[in-house]
N, C-alpha and C positions, 0 to 999 in steps of 0.2 A: 373301710370299704364294707358294706353290709352284703352277708352271704346272698349269693344269687343274682346280685345286680350290676357285677363286672360286665362292662361291655353295653349295659343298656343305656337307652338316650335319656337326656335331662327330664323329658316328658314322661318315660317311663318310671323313671325313678320317682318322680313326684307323685304319679298315680300309685305306686305301689306303696309308699309312705303315706299317702293321703295329705299331701302338702298341694299349696297353691304356688303358682309362678309369683316372682315379685310384683309384676303387673298386677295381679290379682289381689296382692297385698295392699298396694297402693290404694285400689279402689275401696277396698274394706275400710282402710284407713280414713280417706276422705269421707264415707258414709258415717264413720263412728265421730268424725269432728262434726259434721251437719247435725248429727242426733245430738250431740252435747250442746252445740249452740242453740239448737230449738227446744232444749229441754225434754227430748224424746228419751233420755236415759237419766239413771240416777248420778252417774258421774258429772261432777260439776266441771263445766270449761275451764273456770278459774284455777282448778288443781292443776293443769297442764299449761294453760296458754294464757297470756294477756293480750286483751282486746285493745289495740292501739288507735283510738278514734284521731289523734295527730297524725299517725302513720298513714291512716286511711285518706286524708285530706290531701296529703303531699303525693301520694302515688297514684297512678292510673289503675284502673282495675275495678273493684268492686269495694263496698262499704264496710266489710266485715274482714279487715286485715289481722292477721295475728302476729304476736311477736314472739321470737324464740327466747327461751329462758335458758341462760348460761349454757352453751353447748360446746365448750372449749376443748374437752378431752375427746380424743378420736373414738372410744368406745360411747360417749354420750351421744354423739351424733347421729348413732342408728337407732337411739331410743325413739318411741312413737312420737313423743311431743316435740321433737327436735327434727325428725325426717319428714314429717308431713307438713310443716308449716309454710316451706317454698312452694310445694305444690298448691295447697289451699291457696296461698296469696296470687297465683297465677289464673285461678278460675275466673269466669266473667260473672257480673253483677247477675245476670239472668240465672244463673246457675246456682249461686249462693243463696238468692232470695227466694227460691223455689218455696211454695207455699205447701208441699207435701214431699214426704220421704219417697214416694214412688215417683213422682216427676223428677226430684232432684237426681235419683238413680239413673233414670232415662237421660237426662240432659248431662249428667256426668259421663254415662257410656257414649254418647256422640261425640262429646268433647275428647275424652280419651281416645276414641276411634279415630278421631281427625287428626290427631296428633301422632297417630301410629305408636300409641303406647299399648293399648289391649287390643 
């Protein structure tokens, strides 16, 4: 326990430590995936995910489905590249095919809010 935070609420602890809630981390993770797919960052999407075109055809949803790379160990399941795939694949075509980062963020916020996540 950190001195002075005993009895503080979760939100107070996050504020003092300058951390985000897990819901905000999810939003940030999804934004990073969008930026990788759209080439808006120096990180190559192929370093983290496989885009599986055959998976996209078989499943409902959108056309930019991602495939998890080996997440068998419990600790590995919490890595960025494993924890975000299921959430990304649940997004709608309208959200993932948005033509701007600003539009993606707006649609993502609406989606997360409608799901009661943020």
